[in-house]
N, C-alpha and C positions, 0 to 999 in steps of 0.2 A: 189616271190617278184614282186610286181606291181609297175612300175615306176610312178612318180608323174603325176597327170593329169595336163592339162594346167591351170586349175583354181587354183590348189594347188601350182603350180610353180609360178603363178602370185602373189598369196598371200605371198609366201616366199620372192619374190623380193620386194614387197611393204613393207614388214616388215623391210627391210634393207636399205631403202632409207634414206638419211641424213635428220634429222629434220631441217625444215626451208629451205631445199634445192630447187633449181630450176632444174626440171627434165624433159627431153624430152622422150616420149615413141614412139619408132619406129613403123612402119606399121607391122601388123600381130599380132602374139601372145603378144608382149609387150603392146599393147593397153589394154589388159585385166587387167593390173596392176592397172589402174585407178579405177577399181571396188573394190579394197582392201586397198587403202590408207586410213589410219585412220585420221579423222579430226584433232585430237590433235597433229599429226606429223607436221602440218603446212607446208606440202610439196606443192609447186606450180608447177603444171604440165603445160608444154609448148607443143603446137602442131605446126608443121611446116606450116600448112595451115593458121595460124594466130590467135591462141588462147593462152591466158595465164590465169592460174587458172581454167583449165579444170576439170570438175567433172566426176563422173562415168557415165555409161550408164543409160539412163532413165528407171525408173521402168516399167515393163510390166503391162498391164491391163488384167483382166480376159477376155477371148474370149467370145463374138465377139466384145467387146468394143475396141476402138482404144487405143493404148498405149499413153504414155506421150511424144513421140518423137516429136521434132521440126526438120523437114527435112532440114531446113536451118542451123542447128547446128550440125556439124559433125567433126570428127577428121581427121587426115591425111589419114587414111585408109577408109574414107567415111562411117564410122559407126556412128550412132547417139550418142551424148554425152550430158552432161549438163554443165552449167557454174556456178561456185561457186560465192558467193558474192565477189565483188571486181574484178571479171574477166574482161578481155578486149579482144577486137577484133582489128586486124591490118592487113596490107597487107603483101604479101610475102617478100618484100624487108626488112621490119623491122623484120619479123620472122627469116629470114636468117641472118640478122645482129646480132641478139641475138645468133644464133647458131655459127656463124663464129668468133664472137668477144670474146669468152671465158666467156660468161655470164651464161652458164649452168653448174651446178655442176656435173650432171650425165646424160648420154644418155643411155637408155636401148634399145638394138637393137636385132633383130633376126639374125640368121646366118645359112649358109649352112656348113661352116667350120671355125674353129679357129685353128691357129697353136700354137705350143709351144712357139713361140716368140711373140705371141699376134697379129699376122696378122689376118685380118678380110676378109672373103669372104662371102658376103651376098646379092649380087645383081643379080647373074646369075649362073645357074647350068651348063652352057656351053653346054647344050643339047637341043634338040627339044622336050620339055615336055609340050608344050602348054601354058606355063607361059611366058608372055612378059617380057623380061629383062628390068630393069630400075633401075639405081643406085640411082635416087632420091636424097633426102636430106641426105642420109647416109654418103656420102663422105664429106659433110660439117660438120656434127655432129662428124665424126671420127677425124677430125683435130681441131674442135672448142670446144667441150665439155671437161671439166676438167678430167672426167673419163668416160670410155666406159665399160659398162657391157653388156654381151651377155646373152640372155635367149633362150634356145633351147632344143630340145630332145637330149639325149646323143648319140644316134646312128641314122642312116638313117633307112628308111623303110626296107632296105635290111639287116640291122644289122651292117653296117660298121661304124667305129668311125667317129664322127664329129670333135673331137679334134685330130689333126694330127700333125706329125712332120713338114710337109710343106704342105701348101694348094695346091691343084691341080685345084681348080676353080679360076676364075678371081678375083683378089683382089680388095677390096674396099679401104683398107689402110693397111700400114705395122706397126706392133709393137704398136698398139693402145689399145688393149683389156687388161684390168687389172683384171677382174673378170668374171667368167662364171658360170651361174646358169643353171643346166641341170636337167633332170628328175631323175637323180641318185645322184647328188652331187653339192656342191659349191666349185669351184676351183679358187684359186688365181694364177695369172701368174706373176712371179717375175724373177729378174735377176738370182736368185739361182735355178730356176726351178719351176715346178708346184706343188702347195700344195693343198691337199684336206682338206678344212676347215670344211666341213660337209658332211656326207654320209647319204643316205636314210636308215631308219630303215630296218634291214634285209640284207643290202648290206655291204660286207666286202671290204677292200681296194683291195684285190685280184680280187674280182668280178668286181669292177669298173675299175681296171687296165686292165682287159681282154678286155674291150671294149673301151679303150682309146689308141690312137696311140702315146702317149708321156709318159715317166716315171712319176709316181706320187709319192709324199711323203705325209705321213699323218701328218698334223699339230699337234703339241703337245697338243693344246687345242681344237682338233677337236670335233665337236658336231654331234648329230644325227638330222635327219629331219623326222618329223612325216608324215603320209600319207596325212594329211590336209595341209602340207606345213609350219608347225611351227618348229622353231629351238628349240631343247630341251637342257637342261642343260648338260654340259660335264659329 
């Protein structure tokens, strides 16, 4: 069983975004979601550095010709992006007012850990790993967006669970995560516990449970996830 690639996971997340919704994509893996949003979904992507109706990454050009990048047009992770018709630019104060004011339907964030209670740890590993810690706009998104979705690998590089009973890393916010998209499953965090709503093809609930630090229940209408990141019929 091969876990979902980052591209397949991004495609899966994109397919579940609410039609007509305003969505922020956090720095890191979530920025790839922009490349898979269908135009007919009418999703408006927001970037905390001051973009609304952000589009996918620019198309590459055959070497050695330059690509279509505009180096002045980047997302919050400093990667080149495009702007869709009707898009707008604005300063950080307005970008953060949108985030803090409850104007975003969903924020898709990366994470180091998520607890069974929906606690989010995504800004520091707490160790000297060469990565500069920076909580950034995640703390504003965590309390301002109507829904927080996390997109991450199911386990660490060492094979330890990222979904844990209690976070051991510095918290970004408590009790804010409602849905987790991982390389093995889609999991809903509810007051009644964690529900596996979709499992990767070839992965049983027992297999996923073995690498999850919190008890899982299989949703009655659970679906399968293809290797390409498509949700299959129950």
